[in-house]
C-alpha positions as CSV (number, residue, x, y, z in Angstrom):
1,X,-21.7,35.8,-31.0
2,X,-23.7,37.9,-27.7
3,X,-26.5,36.4,-26.3
4,X,-30.1,38.5,-27.0
5,X,-31.6,35.5,-24.4
6,X,-31.2,38.4,-21.4
7,X,-32.4,41.2,-23.9
8,X,-35.7,38.7,-24.6
9,X,-35.9,38.2,-20.8
10,X,-35.9,41.5,-19.6
11,X,-38.4,42.6,-22.6
12,X,-40.5,39.5,-21.3
13,X,-40.8,41.1,-17.7
14,X,-41.8,44.2,-19.3
15,X,-45.5,45.2,-18.8
16,X,-47.3,44.9,-22.8
17,X,-48.6,48.2,-23.3
18,X,-52.4,48.2,-23.4
19,X,-55.4,48.3,-26.3
20,X,-56.5,51.9,-26.7
21,X,-60.0,52.3,-24.4
22,X,-63.1,53.3,-26.4
23,X,-64.1,56.3,-25.2
24,X,-67.3,56.1,-22.9
25,X,-70.4,56.3,-24.7
26,X,-71.4,59.7,-22.9
27,X,-74.4,62.0,-23.8
28,X,-74.1,65.9,-24.5
29,X,-75.5,66.6,-20.5
30,X,-72.6,64.4,-18.8
31,X,-69.6,66.8,-21.2
32,X,-71.5,70.0,-20.7
33,X,-71.7,69.3,-17.0
34,X,-75.5,68.3,-16.9
35,X,-76.0,72.2,-18.2
36,X,-76.8,71.0,-21.3
37,X,-79.2,68.6,-23.1
38,X,-78.7,67.0,-26.2
39,X,-81.2,67.2,-29.3
40,X,-82.8,63.5,-30.2
41,X,-80.3,63.6,-33.1
42,X,-77.5,62.2,-30.0
43,X,-80.9,59.6,-29.2
44,X,-80.6,58.0,-32.7
45,X,-76.8,57.7,-32.6
46,X,-76.1,56.6,-29.0
47,X,-79.6,54.0,-29.8
48,X,-76.8,52.5,-32.6
49,X,-73.6,53.2,-30.8
50,X,-75.0,51.4,-27.4
51,X,-76.0,48.5,-29.7
52,X,-72.5,48.3,-31.9
53,X,-70.0,48.3,-28.7
54,X,-72.7,46.0,-26.3
55,X,-73.3,43.5,-28.9
56,X,-73.5,40.9,-26.6
57,X,-76.4,42.8,-24.5
58,X,-78.3,45.6,-26.1
59,X,-80.2,45.8,-29.7
60,X,-81.8,49.5,-30.8
61,X,-85.1,49.1,-31.9
62,X,-87.8,51.2,-34.0
63,X,-91.1,51.0,-33.0
64,X,-93.2,54.1,-34.5
65,X,-92.7,57.3,-36.5
66,X,-94.0,60.5,-35.3
67,X,-96.4,62.4,-37.1
68,X,-93.6,64.8,-38.2
69,X,-91.8,61.8,-39.5
70,X,-88.8,61.1,-37.0
71,X,-88.1,57.4,-35.3
72,X,-88.9,56.6,-32.8
73,X,-86.3,54.7,-31.0
74,X,-86.0,51.8,-27.8
75,X,-82.6,50.1,-26.8
76,X,-82.9,46.7,-25.5
77,X,-80.9,45.5,-23.3
78,X,-80.4,41.9,-21.9
79,X,-77.2,39.7,-21.2
80,X,-80.2,36.6,-20.9
81,X,-80.1,36.5,-24.4
82,X,-83.7,37.2,-24.8
83,X,-83.5,39.9,-27.1
84,X,-87.4,39.5,-28.8
85,X,-90.7,39.2,-26.9
86,X,-91.0,35.6,-27.4
87,X,-87.3,35.2,-26.4
88,X,-88.7,36.4,-23.3
89,X,-92.0,34.9,-22.6
90,X,-90.2,31.7,-23.6
91,X,-87.5,32.0,-20.8
92,X,-89.5,33.7,-18.7
93,X,-87.0,37.0,-18.2
94,X,-89.4,39.8,-16.9
95,X,-89.1,43.2,-18.8
96,X,-88.9,46.2,-17.5
97,X,-89.6,49.4,-19.5
98,X,-88.7,52.6,-18.3
99,X,-89.3,55.6,-20.1
100,X,-88.3,59.4,-20.6
101,X,-89.6,62.7,-22.3
102,X,-93.0,61.8,-22.3
103,X,-93.3,65.1,-21.4
104,X,-90.2,66.5,-23.7
105,X,-89.4,69.4,-21.3
106,X,-88.4,67.5,-19.4
107,X,-85.5,65.2,-19.9
108,X,-84.2,63.9,-16.7
109,X,-85.3,60.3,-17.9
110,X,-83.6,60.1,-21.2
111,X,-80.0,61.7,-20.1
112,X,-80.5,59.5,-16.8
113,X,-81.2,56.6,-18.3
114,X,-78.0,56.6,-20.5
115,X,-76.3,57.2,-18.0
116,X,-77.6,54.4,-15.5
117,X,-77.5,52.2,-18.3
118,X,-74.1,52.8,-19.6
119,X,-72.9,52.2,-15.6
120,X,-74.7,48.1,-16.1
121,X,-73.7,47.6,-18.8
122,X,-70.2,48.1,-17.5
123,X,-70.6,46.0,-14.3
124,X,-69.9,49.8,-12.3
125,X,-73.9,49.5,-11.1
126,X,-76.5,47.1,-10.3
127,X,-73.8,44.7,-11.1
128,X,-75.6,41.4,-12.9
129,X,-78.5,42.4,-12.8
130,X,-79.1,42.3,-16.5
131,X,-78.7,38.9,-16.6
132,X,-82.0,38.0,-15.2
133,X,-83.7,40.8,-16.8
134,X,-85.1,43.1,-20.2
135,X,-84.5,46.5,-19.7
136,X,-86.9,48.0,-22.2
137,X,-85.1,51.8,-22.4
138,X,-87.4,54.9,-24.3
139,X,-85.7,57.5,-24.3
140,X,-87.8,60.1,-25.3
141,X,-91.4,58.9,-25.9
142,X,-92.5,62.3,-27.2
143,X,-90.2,62.4,-30.4
144,X,-91.6,65.8,-31.9
145,X,-92.1,67.9,-28.4
146,X,-88.3,67.0,-28.2
147,X,-87.5,68.8,-31.0
148,X,-89.5,72.3,-30.5
149,X,-86.1,73.5,-28.6
150,X,-85.9,76.4,-26.5
151,X,-85.0,78.3,-23.6
152,X,-88.7,79.3,-21.9
153,X,-90.5,76.0,-22.7
154,X,-90.3,74.9,-18.6
155,X,-90.1,78.4,-17.1
156,X,-90.2,77.2,-13.1
157,X,-87.6,74.8,-13.8
158,X,-84.1,74.6,-13.1
159,X,-81.8,73.4,-15.8
160,X,-81.1,72.2,-18.7
161,X,-80.3,75.9,-20.7
162,X,-82.9,74.7,-23.6
163,X,-85.1,72.0,-23.1
164,X,-88.4,70.3,-25.3
165,X,-92.5,71.0,-25.3
166,X,-95.0,69.3,-23.0
167,X,-97.0,68.2,-25.6
168,X,-96.3,66.3,-29.1
169,X,-97.2,68.1,-32.7
170,X,-100.3,67.6,-33.0
171,X,-100.0,69.7,-28.7
172,X,-101.8,66.1,-27.6
173,X,-100.5,65.5,-23.8
174,X,-99.3,61.6,-24.2
175,X,-99.8,61.1,-20.2
176,X,-103.5,61.7,-20.7
177,X,-103.7,59.6,-23.8
178,X,-103.2,55.5,-22.5
179,X,-107.2,54.9,-22.5
180,X,-108.2,57.0,-25.3
181,X,-104.8,56.4,-27.4
182,X,-105.4,59.4,-29.9
183,X,-102.2,60.0,-30.5
184,X,-99.7,58.0,-33.0
185,X,-97.0,57.8,-30.9
186,X,-99.8,56.0,-27.8
187,X,-100.3,53.9,-30.4
188,X,-97.1,52.9,-31.0
189,X,-96.2,52.5,-27.6
190,X,-99.0,50.1,-27.1
191,X,-98.3,48.5,-29.9
192,X,-94.8,48.3,-27.7
193,X,-96.4,46.9,-24.5
194,X,-98.6,44.6,-26.0
195,X,-95.3,42.8,-27.7
196,X,-93.2,42.8,-24.6
197,X,-95.4,42.9,-21.8
198,X,-93.3,44.9,-18.9
199,X,-93.7,43.6,-15.7
200,X,-92.9,47.5,-14.4
201,X,-93.5,50.6,-16.6
202,X,-91.7,53.5,-15.6
203,X,-92.5,57.0,-16.5
204,X,-89.5,59.4,-15.7
205,X,-90.9,63.4,-14.9
206,X,-90.0,66.8,-13.0
207,X,-92.3,68.1,-11.3
208,X,-94.0,71.8,-11.2
209,X,-94.9,73.6,-8.2
210,X,-94.1,75.4,-4.8
211,X,-90.5,75.5,-3.7
212,X,-89.6,73.0,-0.6
213,X,-86.5,70.5,-0.5
214,X,-88.4,67.4,-1.0
215,X,-87.2,66.4,-4.1
216,X,-88.7,63.4,-5.9
217,X,-91.6,61.5,-5.2
218,X,-92.8,58.1,-5.9
219,X,-96.9,56.4,-7.3
220,X,-96.9,52.9,-7.9
221,X,-100.1,51.3,-8.8
222,X,-101.1,48.5,-7.3
223,X,-101.2,49.5,-3.9
224,X,-104.3,51.3,-3.5
225,X,-106.0,49.7,-5.9
226,X,-105.7,46.7,-8.6
227,X,-105.4,43.1,-7.4
228,X,-104.7,42.2,-3.5
229,X,-101.4,40.0,-4.4
230,X,-100.1,42.8,-6.8
231,X,-100.2,45.7,-4.1
232,X,-98.5,43.5,-2.1
233,X,-95.5,43.3,-4.3
234,X,-96.0,47.0,-4.7
235,X,-96.4,48.4,-1.6
236,X,-92.4,46.4,-1.0
237,X,-91.1,48.3,-4.2
238,X,-92.2,51.1,-3.4
239,X,-90.4,51.1,0.2
240,X,-87.7,49.5,-1.8
241,X,-86.8,52.3,-4.0
242,X,-87.9,55.1,-1.3
243,X,-85.0,53.4,1.0
244,X,-82.5,52.8,-1.8
245,X,-82.9,56.3,-3.2
246,X,-82.9,57.9,0.4
247,X,-79.6,56.0,1.3
248,X,-77.6,58.1,-1.9
249,X,-79.0,61.7,0.0
250,X,-82.4,62.0,-1.7
251,X,-85.6,63.1,0.3
252,X,-88.4,61.1,-1.4
253,X,-92.2,60.9,-1.1
254,X,-94.9,58.1,-1.5
255,X,-97.6,60.9,-2.8
256,X,-97.7,63.4,-5.2
257,X,-96.9,66.9,-3.8
258,X,-99.6,69.0,-4.8
259,X,-101.3,71.1,-2.3
260,X,-104.7,70.6,-1.8
261,X,-105.1,74.4,-2.5
262,X,-102.7,76.1,-4.8
263,X,-100.4,78.0,-3.7
264,X,-101.1,76.9,-0.4
265,X,-98.9,74.5,2.2
266,X,-100.8,74.7,5.3
267,X,-103.9,72.9,3.0
268,X,-101.3,69.7,2.7
269,X,-102.2,66.7,0.3
270,X,-104.6,64.5,-0.5
271,X,-103.1,61.1,-1.8
272,X,-105.2,59.0,-4.5
273,X,-105.0,56.6,-7.5
274,X,-104.5,58.3,-11.0
275,X,-107.0,57.5,-13.6
276,X,-105.8,55.6,-16.4
277,X,-105.5,58.3,-18.8
278,X,-102.4,58.7,-16.6
279,X,-99.5,55.9,-17.2
280,X,-99.2,54.7,-13.3
281,X,-103.3,54.1,-13.3
282,X,-103.3,52.8,-16.4
283,X,-101.0,49.6,-15.6
284,X,-102.7,48.0,-12.7
285,X,-105.3,47.8,-15.1
286,X,-103.5,45.2,-16.7
287,X,-102.1,43.5,-14.2
288,X,-98.7,44.6,-14.2
289,X,-96.8,47.5,-12.0
290,X,-96.8,51.6,-13.4
291,X,-94.7,53.5,-11.4
292,X,-94.3,57.4,-11.7
293,X,-91.6,59.1,-11.2
294,X,-91.4,63.3,-10.6
295,X,-88.2,65.0,-9.4
296,X,-88.8,68.3,-8.2
297,X,-88.3,71.3,-11.2
298,X,-86.6,73.5,-8.5
299,X,-83.8,71.8,-8.3
300,X,-81.0,72.0,-10.5
301,X,-80.5,69.6,-13.2
302,X,-77.6,67.9,-11.9
303,X,-79.3,66.8,-8.6
304,X,-81.9,66.0,-10.8
305,X,-80.5,63.6,-13.0
306,X,-78.9,61.7,-9.9
307,X,-81.7,61.1,-8.7
308,X,-83.6,59.6,-11.8
309,X,-80.1,57.6,-12.5
310,X,-80.5,56.1,-8.5
311,X,-83.9,55.2,-9.0
312,X,-83.3,53.1,-12.3
313,X,-80.5,51.6,-10.7
314,X,-82.3,50.7,-7.7
315,X,-85.7,49.3,-10.4
316,X,-82.7,47.1,-12.0
317,X,-81.7,45.8,-9.0
318,X,-85.4,44.9,-7.3
319,X,-86.3,43.5,-10.6
320,X,-83.0,41.4,-10.7
321,X,-84.2,40.6,-7.4
322,X,-88.1,40.1,-7.8
323,X,-89.1,39.6,-11.2
324,X,-89.5,36.2,-11.2
325,X,-92.0,37.0,-8.6
326,X,-94.0,39.4,-9.8
327,X,-94.5,37.5,-13.1
328,X,-95.8,34.4,-11.4
329,X,-97.9,37.1,-9.2
330,X,-99.1,38.7,-12.8
331,X,-100.2,35.1,-13.9
332,X,-101.9,34.5,-10.8
333,X,-103.5,38.0,-11.1
334,X,-104.8,38.0,-14.7
335,X,-106.6,34.3,-13.7
336,X,-108.4,36.3,-10.8
337,X,-109.1,38.6,-13.4
338,X,-111.2,36.6,-15.5
339,X,-113.6,35.4,-13.0
340,X,-114.3,39.1,-12.0
341,X,-117.6,38.4,-14.2
342,X,-120.8,39.4,-11.6
343,X,-118.4,41.1,-8.8
344,X,-118.2,44.0,-8.1
345,X,-115.1,45.6,-9.4
346,X,-114.4,49.7,-8.8
347,X,-114.7,52.2,-11.3
348,X,-112.4,54.8,-9.3
349,X,-110.5,55.7,-5.9
350,X,-111.4,58.1,-3.1
351,X,-109.3,59.6,0.0
352,X,-111.6,59.3,3.0
353,X,-112.1,62.2,5.6
354,X,-109.1,60.4,7.6
355,X,-106.2,63.2,8.3
356,X,-102.8,61.9,8.9
357,X,-100.1,64.7,10.0
358,X,-96.7,64.3,8.6
359,X,-93.3,65.7,7.9
360,X,-92.3,67.2,5.1
361,X,-89.0,69.5,4.4
362,X,-89.6,73.0,2.9
363,X,-88.6,76.5,3.5
364,X,-89.9,80.0,5.4
365,X,-92.6,81.6,3.7
366,X,-95.4,84.2,3.7
367,X,-98.3,84.3,1.6
368,X,-99.3,88.3,1.6
369,X,-101.2,90.3,-1.1
370,X,-99.6,90.6,-4.6
371,X,-99.8,94.4,-5.9
372,X,-99.5,92.3,-9.3
373,X,-102.4,90.0,-9.0
374,X,-104.4,90.8,-6.3
375,X,-104.2,87.6,-4.7
376,X,-103.0,86.1,-1.8
377,X,-99.3,85.2,-2.9
378,X,-96.6,83.0,-1.2
379,X,-93.1,84.2,-0.9
380,X,-91.0,81.3,-0.2
381,X,-87.3,81.8,1.8
382,X,-84.7,79.4,0.2
383,X,-81.9,80.4,3.0
384,X,-84.1,79.6,5.3
385,X,-84.7,76.0,6.0
386,X,-88.4,74.8,7.9
387,X,-90.1,71.7,8.2
388,X,-93.3,71.9,7.4
389,X,-96.0,70.1,9.7
390,X,-98.9,68.9,7.2
391,X,-102.0,67.6,6.8
392,X,-102.0,64.5,4.3
393,X,-104.8,62.3,3.6
394,X,-104.2,59.2,2.1
395,X,-106.6,56.2,3.1
396,X,-108.1,55.4,0.3
397,X,-111.1,53.5,-0.4
398,X,-113.3,52.9,-3.5
399,X,-115.2,55.4,-5.2
400,X,-117.9,54.0,-8.0
401,X,-118.0,50.8,-8.0
402,X,-120.1,48.5,-10.7
403,X,-121.0,45.0,-10.9
404,X,-119.4,43.6,-14.0
405,X,-121.3,41.8,-16.6
406,X,-121.8,37.6,-15.9
407,X,-120.8,37.0,-19.7
408,X,-119.6,40.3,-21.2
409,X,-120.7,43.2,-23.2
410,X,-121.8,43.8,-27.2
411,X,-121.2,46.4,-29.4
412,X,-123.8,47.4,-32.0
413,X,-122.0,47.1,-35.4
414,X,-122.9,50.0,-36.4
415,X,-120.2,50.9,-33.9
416,X,-118.0,47.6,-34.3
417,X,-115.0,48.4,-37.2
418,X,-113.9,51.8,-34.4
419,X,-115.0,50.1,-31.4
420,X,-113.0,46.9,-32.3
421,X,-109.6,48.8,-33.4
422,X,-109.7,50.6,-30.0
423,X,-110.1,47.4,-28.1
424,X,-107.5,45.8,-30.3
425,X,-105.2,48.8,-29.6
426,X,-104.9,47.6,-25.9
427,X,-105.0,43.9,-26.6
428,X,-108.3,42.7,-25.3
429,X,-109.8,40.0,-26.7
430,X,-113.1,40.0,-29.1
431,X,-115.0,37.9,-31.6
432,X,-117.2,39.5,-34.5
433,X,-120.8,37.7,-34.4
434,X,-121.9,36.4,-37.5
435,X,-124.9,35.8,-37.1
436,X,-127.9,37.8,-35.3
437,X,-129.1,37.9,-31.9
438,X,-132.8,38.8,-32.6
439,X,-135.0,39.9,-29.0
440,X,-131.9,39.2,-27.0
441,X,-132.2,39.3,-23.4
442,X,-129.4,41.7,-22.4
443,X,-129.1,45.1,-20.2
444,X,-128.8,48.4,-21.5
445,X,-127.9,51.7,-19.9
446,X,-130.1,54.8,-20.4
447,X,-128.7,57.8,-18.9
448,X,-131.3,59.8,-16.9
449,X,-129.1,63.2,-17.4
450,X,-126.3,63.8,-19.9
451,X,-124.0,66.7,-19.5
452,X,-121.3,67.3,-22.0
453,X,-118.2,69.4,-21.2
454,X,-118.4,73.5,-21.9
455,X,-115.0,73.3,-22.6
456,X,-113.1,71.2,-25.4
457,X,-109.9,68.7,-23.3
458,X,-107.7,66.8,-25.2
459,X,-109.7,67.5,-28.4
460,X,-113.0,66.0,-27.1
461,X,-116.1,67.2,-25.4
462,X,-116.0,64.8,-22.1
463,X,-119.6,63.4,-21.2
464,X,-121.0,62.8,-17.5
465,X,-124.0,60.2,-17.9
466,X,-126.1,59.8,-14.9
467,X,-128.3,56.7,-15.0
468,X,-127.9,52.8,-15.0
469,X,-128.1,49.6,-15.9
470,X,-131.6,47.7,-16.7
471,X,-132.6,44.2,-18.2
472,X,-134.6,44.8,-22.0
473,X,-134.9,42.7,-24.7
474,X,-133.1,44.1,-28.0
475,X,-132.3,43.3,-31.6
476,X,-128.6,42.6,-32.0
477,X,-127.3,42.8,-35.6
478,X,-124.7,40.3,-37.2
479,X,-121.1,42.1,-37.4
480,X,-121.9,43.0,-33.8
481,X,-119.0,42.0,-31.4
482,X,-118.7,39.9,-28.1
483,X,-116.0,41.2,-25.5
484,X,-115.5,38.3,-22.8
485,X,-114.9,39.7,-19.4
486,X,-113.9,36.2,-18.8
487,X,-110.1,37.5,-20.0
488,X,-106.8,38.8,-18.3
489,X,-107.7,42.7,-18.6
490,X,-111.1,42.7,-17.7
491,X,-110.7,45.7,-15.5
492,X,-108.9,47.7,-18.3
493,X,-111.9,46.5,-20.3
494,X,-114.6,48.0,-17.8
495,X,-112.4,51.2,-17.9
496,X,-113.0,51.2,-21.6
497,X,-117.1,50.6,-21.8
498,X,-118.8,51.0,-18.5
499,X,-120.2,55.0,-19.9
500,X,-119.4,56.2,-16.0
501,X,-115.9,54.8,-15.7
502,X,-113.7,58.2,-15.5
503,X,-112.1,57.7,-18.6
504,X,-114.1,55.0,-20.8
505,X,-114.5,56.0,-24.0
506,X,-118.2,57.0,-23.5
507,X,-116.4,60.0,-20.9
508,X,-114.2,61.1,-23.8
509,X,-117.0,61.8,-26.2
510,X,-116.8,58.7,-28.1
511,X,-120.4,58.4,-27.9
512,X,-122.3,61.9,-27.7
513,X,-124.0,61.3,-30.8
514,X,-125.9,58.7,-28.6
515,X,-126.8,61.6,-26.3
516,X,-127.5,64.3,-28.6
517,X,-131.5,64.7,-29.5
518,X,-131.6,64.6,-33.7
519,X,-135.4,64.3,-34.0
520,X,-138.3,67.0,-32.8
521,X,-141.7,67.1,-33.0
522,X,-143.3,70.3,-34.1
523,X,-144.6,72.6,-30.9
524,X,-148.4,73.2,-33.4
525,X,-148.1,69.1,-34.3
526,X,-147.1,68.7,-30.5
527,X,-149.7,70.9,-29.1
528,X,-152.5,68.6,-31.2
529,X,-150.7,65.5,-30.1
530,X,-151.5,66.8,-26.9
531,X,-155.4,67.8,-26.9
532,X,-155.1,64.0,-28.4
533,X,-153.6,62.6,-25.5
534,X,-155.4,64.6,-22.7
535,X,-158.8,63.8,-24.3
536,X,-158.2,59.8,-24.4
537,X,-157.0,59.2,-21.2
538,X,-157.8,61.1,-18.0
539,X,-155.3,59.4,-15.9
540,X,-153.0,61.0,-18.1
541,X,-154.9,64.9,-17.6
542,X,-154.6,64.2,-13.9
543,X,-150.5,63.7,-14.6
544,X,-150.3,66.2,-16.7
545,X,-152.6,68.6,-13.9
546,X,-150.3,67.5,-10.9
547,X,-147.2,68.2,-12.7
548,X,-148.3,71.7,-13.2
549,X,-149.3,72.3,-9.6
550,X,-146.0,70.4,-8.2
551,X,-143.5,71.7,-9.8
552,X,-143.2,75.2,-11.2
553,X,-140.0,75.2,-13.5
554,X,-141.4,72.4,-15.4
555,X,-144.8,74.7,-15.3
556,X,-143.6,77.7,-16.8
557,X,-141.0,76.4,-19.6
558,X,-143.9,75.6,-22.6
559,X,-141.3,73.0,-24.6
560,X,-141.1,70.9,-21.6
561,X,-144.4,71.4,-21.2
562,X,-144.8,70.0,-24.8
563,X,-141.9,67.6,-24.8
564,X,-144.0,65.8,-21.9
565,X,-146.1,64.1,-24.3
566,X,-144.1,63.9,-26.7
567,X,-141.9,61.2,-24.9
568,X,-145.0,59.3,-24.4
569,X,-145.8,59.7,-28.3
570,X,-144.6,56.6,-30.5
571,X,-142.5,58.8,-32.9
572,X,-140.4,59.5,-29.6
573,X,-136.9,58.4,-30.9
574,X,-136.6,55.2,-27.8
575,X,-132.2,55.6,-28.3
576,X,-132.2,58.9,-27.6
577,X,-130.3,58.7,-24.2
578,X,-129.6,54.7,-24.7
579,X,-125.5,54.1,-24.3
580,X,-125.6,51.7,-27.8
581,X,-122.5,48.7,-25.9
582,X,-124.8,46.1,-24.0
583,X,-124.8,44.1,-21.7
584,X,-125.4,40.0,-21.5
585,X,-125.6,37.0,-19.1
586,X,-125.0,35.1,-21.8
587,X,-122.0,34.0,-24.2
588,X,-123.2,33.7,-27.9
589,X,-123.2,30.9,-29.7
590,X,-119.6,31.0,-32.2
591,X,-121.8,30.5,-35.7
């Protein structure tokens, strides 16, 4: 019989047929050569497909529902085994949250994030980084705005062919909403943040503006503001990201490239610290890193997506290398923040007049009058690169500082429900008082001037107040809230409840009723009251006559003259211009 041994040996030496490889999880953007971007159903599908393809490393979660009923999706990616917030905390695993599409006409973050995530999972980029961190990837924050799709939603942006809309279905700009948290989407995001407590929160954008060759800017806080140790960490992180993307051919900036004078490059730039309505201004108040990434709208879509992808990869690498140290520094910063009571705390920041000259990659341009607008207009020649030498003011110092209350704030019972809900959205600690505090020694803020904005801003009539905190004795009813300053989020608490903070609840008009005059004395009654007061009080009579001589505006204003007496009468509303929230130097008894 013939032997089959040689045949068996030969077959054993032949290469085995490789199993069919699954196609990579690509986006519409990749498959179109970054000419197009996908609709939101692609995000829903990819979220599930990544979890199915990489069961050891990815979970697809839903963390909210939009006003138009769409699911808000996030991918949890890690090879640390920490797929829940509790597991991440127990293992001491740092969390990096990368968010795209807060302005849904700027889809770079969505397409770059899926690309960077796939490469990290396949070991093609940031090798091993997911072993030492959790990546929370939110492809699209403003989901309803994303589905308001159109070709001309971003007229000064080069690609993709169609894109979403800047604002939500309720016409709210989510990147003005971090403190006031009006939008259901923002409330869902804050709940996600409170659960996972990311050490770094990255907000991916595309900036508008002039034509120039710089292609991305990075702003990180703490760098200029916030906890001192975290500033050093933030500066190192920013430098590492700049170096990484520059090594791959980008031209990054460390300040937002908006001219001091609109449309005038020669006016240069002013750096600063964003107020907490913005993501990168908000997270430094929580003692965490907030990072704003802005690719430049005049760069073509493939270029922008590449730079954003490179940025995400660099962030994964940096978080893997330094995330544990950042967590330790953040815990120490939390402890320091809990001791801010009785110390001066900046409410905002400003650039000094100190100027330095920076090199800026621009184009040749002219500024000539326009026969269309009648204004001086800038025209750029993209065929002629130029190196601009421009002024930059980037020395940042505190603007307004306020001494923090020694113990905390008292929110009266009349406002406890809605203020308590707002504090809870931000994860701020407070407790309800079961017993009244009669004649409590507190600090009260009375405005000497209250100015209402003439226009609506994000559906609010904003308020600017001038005044100060002064000791008073006031009754505090049961049901009031005590909000201690001795907590990790002390800076955020002050940003919410100090009436002169730029994005305080008061600044957004939430307490406007307290600064509106509701009761009046009829002029004929005020006339009688004034004559009685003048007849009884010669000192008052002398004061009134002196005011008439010295103040022409007062002398010529009949209402002001009558109000002079009404304000001294017992019928005057003593709560007018009184900010309802009080401050206390002592912790109320828990009972």
